[in-house]
C-alpha angles and dihedrals in degrees: 000000000000114000114231116212126205120221131202116241113242122215119209103175101087126177117270112265094008119111118193123189121214088225125065117244135184089254093054094051092052091053092051092050092051091048093050094048093047090053091050092048091050090056093048093050090052093049091048091050091051092050092048091051092050091048092048091050093049093046091049090050091053094049099059135062116273091226127054125213090284093050089251125131111281114251126226118259114266092236092062116102128241096265094044091046092052092050090046093052094046092051093043091050091053090049091046093053092048092050093046090052089052092050090049090051090052094050092048091046091053091050091049093050092048094047108029094156105021110088098183096048092044092054092047096048094043094046095049092046096049094041090059090056096044095047090062095040125115109277091234092069103027094102093046092048092047091054090046095050092047092053093046093049089052091052090050090050089058088052091053091050091049091049091050092050092047093051092046091050092047091051090048091050090048092051092049090045091054091047090048091051090053091048090049091052089049089050091051090052090048092051090046090055092048094255095132094159092055091047091052092050091051091053090050089053090055090053092048093053092054092045089055089056090054091054091049092052092241096120135016122248090247092051093049093047090052091053093048094048091049091054094044090051092049092049091047092051089052091048090055089053090049091050089053094043098105095044127097122237090258091052091049088054088055089054092050093049094047093047091050090054091045089240100113093120089059095052108117126210113252124233091248090055093049091050092058095038097253126138144177091225096097096053091044092053094045097051092040095053098041107043094137101059100065130025119235096256090054092048090050090049092051093047091049091048090053089048092053092049092047092049090051090049091050090049092048090049089049092051091047090053091047091049092047093049092044093050091047091052091047091051088055093048092244114160110244133192099241114199134162093289093053097039096087095053091041093051092050090048096050095047093040092054087050093057094259115113111205117211126223135209122246088265092054099256117146115251110221114253115266126237091259090053091051090049090052092050091050094045111111088208091063102101092200098053090088088069090065092063094037092057092044089053090051098045101030089217129114118213111253092234089057092051088051089056090052088050090052090050095053089043089056095235098124124088120245097264095050091042090060091048094050091045090050090053091050092049091050087053094046094049103028123158123205124222086260092057097255119144114235128186102209094180094075125076092009098122095257116149114262091241096054093041094051094047093047091051090049092046094049094047091055094056105062090118111006102058092152131123089258092045093054091046093052092046092049092049090049099050091050092059118098112270093242089056094045096051102031096094093039092054092048095048094045091053091048098044106026107017100073092106090067130056091208124085110252106229103157117098089206091057091046091051091052091049092052091045089054092051091049093048091051087059102034102033092206118101095194091055090045090054089051096053104029096095095048089047089056089047090053090048092053091052095050137054093239130062091189092055090053092049092047093048093051094043092050090047093053096043092051101039105029105079132169113251124209092228108015108102140192113251093204094060094049095251113337119145110255142193112254137161087228098059105148090230088061099041096043133040140172116355093355091057092048091050091049094049093048089053091051091052091049093051092049090074095210133117119256096009115197121186113236092016109058102349125059139162125229113212112230103244089221093059090098089074104029142019113328110255128186122198116211118236133179135200132058127322108276093022109058135151122205115239109251126190121179090354091302131111112250111234143168124212133214092233090067088071099036094111093059101043110056094132094046090046092052090051090054091049090050093053093050092047091053098050112022108006098241107155121195133164133188118249107196094184095058093031093224141094119263123188113231118237094191136060103242142078108198107320095333126087118236093249089052092046095051102019091240129153105231097179092105092048090053092047092053094054101248090143100243 
């Protein structure tokens, strides 16, 4: 065999300037290594540059808004290279699609909220809204967005259909529930009337209606069963109440006890029950035949609830009977022992008969009379107010709410207007006159607390002249001071000025009062007037540094302003002419006096009336602190009868002549300013007297108006 040899091809065309040696050398291997590394580095640098360009494009795409000013996809900047631009556009397209999907979701959501149960309108609104978005979308994603919107609208349409079905089912359940409630009420009435068969059929109809809903897929079996059980339980609870209806609270307790011991069947009817036709048979039958509807604890609860209601009813009935009997006795003027239980009814009766209707809370508690109600009670024009004092005189008991008003007055918690009203009521009580002309002090023995009674007496006695806002305030402040503080100065001054006849220190207020009364009587010479002004004299003495000055001021006041009238009489004496600062001859003069006297004669109702012979006026004892009022009386001096019409005293008031007596009225004001500081002015608009709490009339001061020296009034704290 011939051996074939293989030869290496030799290449002779070598690159210019390159010399290759056939043999490897150390220098040639170094060159090859360098060449290889440089090629590798060149590839790595290129790859890194590509990655950086992609990253820069992506980053730029994430840093700008998806939409430009025309709501189109934002384009890459022109300066960005091919690779960066491509990365930018890919990222931006993904963001654009995501945002468009979100906008489509929003539009479909709005349409769904606006049309939760209207399929047609929902489809229309959602389609129009999404189509507007897709029409202007980038062509690259239009198809994708169209498919997305179509699928989402379809899902929403299913929601609308579900909502519609749910609402329709809820309305159906509601209708059946209302019908079932009506049927249940009819069943209760049937059971109450002893028509048990009718009641049972009605309950079966309720169950049928709910079972029909189950078949229609409107309600679940569990839901229907719950409704049926609730109604059966309610009807059964009502039936228990019906079965106990003719039993007393005590008899119902017997039922509860026997049922708890499982001995209800053995409970016998009592003789009292038999006498009124009542029996336990009905409740026995009911609970025996229907043990499955209610558990024992529920039955016990229902029985106890009926017992509580029955006990409340029995108590209410008892109170109604008490109130009826009490009212009847009061109407007849029968004296009643009025305690806490009777006080509520009594208070309502007294105020109601006086034209003031007291309100009560839901629990029956009396709501205190308002300021307007107190003003109405104190109003002399209220024709029913006389009943307040008449009933108090009959029962010798003051309503608790009235005592509370007195307490508020002496505590200083009432405003000025209500203070005057409450004080007026007290004064009418303290100096009340019956229709027979008898004087009655209705502040004593009326059940008021000693504290309130004492403070009201003290307050009233201090206000003979100064019944002003300031006067009441000062008096209230004074009576609330401790007794040792109130009387300390008075004791000291009495011992210095009037106690020289005795070597012993006079410490008793009673003794001091008697000493001052004696001094007053020596100057006034009228014990009844002294009794009327003694307390205010003591008040003046406490407010000054001189007891003698207080006595002289009061004595001078009385002697100059208390005059004896020819036909004004004292009601306490039964008809004796008396000294009074409200003698008509003093208050009126000239034409005004003639008009007044003619009116008195007319109101007397007798033929040939002659003032001072067969016709007289009785000065209202409370006129010192309010409008002057004169009661008409007929007969002979010493034996007079008040004129009564419709069970009310006939009277005439000063305010009726106010328009014709300005000069006389000013004279009266002047006298009171000079000697006691009582300031009054006529208010034609309100037709009542108001006591001034300032020193001026118009632009003139009172001392300028009447030429009166008020220095003493200021000194004695009358607030001028």
